[in-house]
C-alpha positions as CSV (number, residue, x, y, z in Angstrom):
1,M,-9.9,30.4,2.3
2,V,-10.2,28.5,-1.0
3,N,-8.4,24.9,-0.7
4,E,-6.4,24.9,-3.9
5,S,-4.5,21.6,-3.7
6,P,-5.4,19.0,-6.8
7,E,-7.1,16.7,-4.2
8,P,-9.6,17.4,-1.6
9,E,-9.2,15.6,2.2
10,I,-12.4,14.0,1.8
11,A,-11.6,12.4,-1.7
12,R,-8.4,10.9,0.3
13,E,-10.5,8.7,2.8
14,P,-11.7,6.5,0.2
15,V,-8.1,6.0,-0.9
16,E,-6.8,5.6,2.6
17,R,-9.3,3.1,3.9
18,L,-8.9,1.4,0.9
19,A,-5.3,1.2,1.3
20,G,-5.4,-0.3,4.8
21,I,-7.9,-2.9,3.7
22,L,-5.2,-4.0,0.8
23,L,-2.6,-3.5,3.4
24,S,-4.4,-5.8,6.1
25,S,-5.2,-8.5,3.3
26,L,-1.5,-8.8,2.1
27,V,-0.6,-8.9,6.1
28,A,-2.9,-12.2,6.2
29,L,-1.4,-13.3,2.8
30,A,2.1,-13.3,4.2
31,E,1.2,-14.9,7.1
32,A,-0.6,-18.0,5.4
33,G,2.8,-18.7,3.9
34,R,2.3,-17.0,0.6
35,V,5.1,-14.3,1.3
36,E,5.7,-14.0,-2.3
37,E,2.3,-13.0,-3.4
38,A,2.0,-10.6,-0.6
39,C,5.2,-8.6,-2.0
40,R,4.5,-8.8,-5.3
41,H,1.1,-7.0,-4.7
42,A,2.8,-4.4,-2.0
43,G,5.2,-3.6,-5.2
44,A,2.6,-3.2,-7.9
45,A,0.1,-1.3,-5.1
46,C,3.1,1.0,-4.6
47,V,3.9,1.7,-7.8
48,A,-0.1,2.4,-9.0
49,L,0.0,5.0,-6.3
50,R,3.0,6.6,-6.3
51,R,2.3,9.4,-8.5
52,S,-1.1,9.6,-7.3
53,D,-1.0,9.2,-3.7
54,P,2.7,9.4,-2.3
55,R,1.7,8.9,1.6
56,A,-0.6,5.7,0.3
57,A,2.6,3.7,-2.0
58,R,4.9,4.9,1.1
59,R,2.8,2.5,3.3
60,F,2.9,-0.5,0.6
61,D,6.8,0.5,0.5
62,V,7.4,0.0,4.4
63,L,5.2,-3.7,4.0
64,L,7.3,-4.5,1.5
65,H,10.7,-3.9,3.2
66,R,9.3,-5.7,5.8
67,L,8.0,-8.6,4.0
68,S,11.4,-9.0,1.6
69,P,13.8,-10.6,4.6
70,R,10.9,-13.6,4.7
71,L,11.3,-14.4,1.1
72,D,12.9,-18.1,0.9
73,W,14.4,-17.4,-2.7
């Protein structure tokens, strides 16, 4: 059986690992009081991934929605 998906599962692993690292970093940034900056980066990551990796983009979207109530503006 030939895998005809545009992205092999093996190629997803680096994206998933990098997304996890970036998500952890953004959470730490927000916990350090830089919520707006964390939200901006989460939004940018979501936009960057939305077409090439919707599953990874969704993780950043979830973080953005989780952090946005903490914004002070």
